[in-house]
C-alpha positions, -999 to 999 in steps of 0.1 A, spaced: -25 97 -144 -8 79 -173 26 93 -183 30 112 -215 43 92 -244 67 121 -254 79 131 -220 104 156 -236 74 178 -246 59 178 -211 55 212 -194 53 219 -157 24 232 -136 40 267 -134 39 269 -172 3 258 -173 -7 284 -147 11 311 -165 -9 303 -197 -41 301 -177 -35 335 -162 -30 351 -196 -59 335 -213 -92 355 -217 -111 323 -213 -106 285 -210 -127 256 -222 -141 237 -192 -149 201 -199 -171 180 -176 -196 152 -177 -234 157 -179 -257 138 -156 -265 113 -184 -227 106 -189 -222 126 -221 -194 152 -223 -201 189 -218 -176 216 -227 -179 253 -227 -157 284 -228 -157 302 -194 -138 331 -178 -122 317 -147 -104 332 -117 -81 311 -97 -73 312 -60 -43 289 -61 -32 258 -81 -64 238 -72 -92 263 -66 -109 280 -96 -140 302 -96 -166 310 -123 -198 330 -123 -231 312 -129 -267 312 -118 -277 294 -87 -290 265 -108 -284 251 -142 -265 226 -162 -230 234 -150 -240 230 -113 -260 198 -122 -228 183 -138 -206 193 -109 -230 177 -83 -228 144 -101 -191 145 -109 -169 174 -96 -139 164 -118 -133 188 -146 -106 195 -172 -94 230 -182 
């Protein structure tokens, strides 16, 4: 990952997880199967710093996106 231009404003992972834990929802951004961006607000639960869970149907656009590219941004 490229370094921040204004490193003095950078926050640590503990700060980010604290914000995440307090938020009623987060915007999850991923890539659709055709390569276009897809973002939506979701309520997430985290197991640790790398594993996050969300509720969804057994099929649909979110799962299609994750099958093609499992990288997401929160």
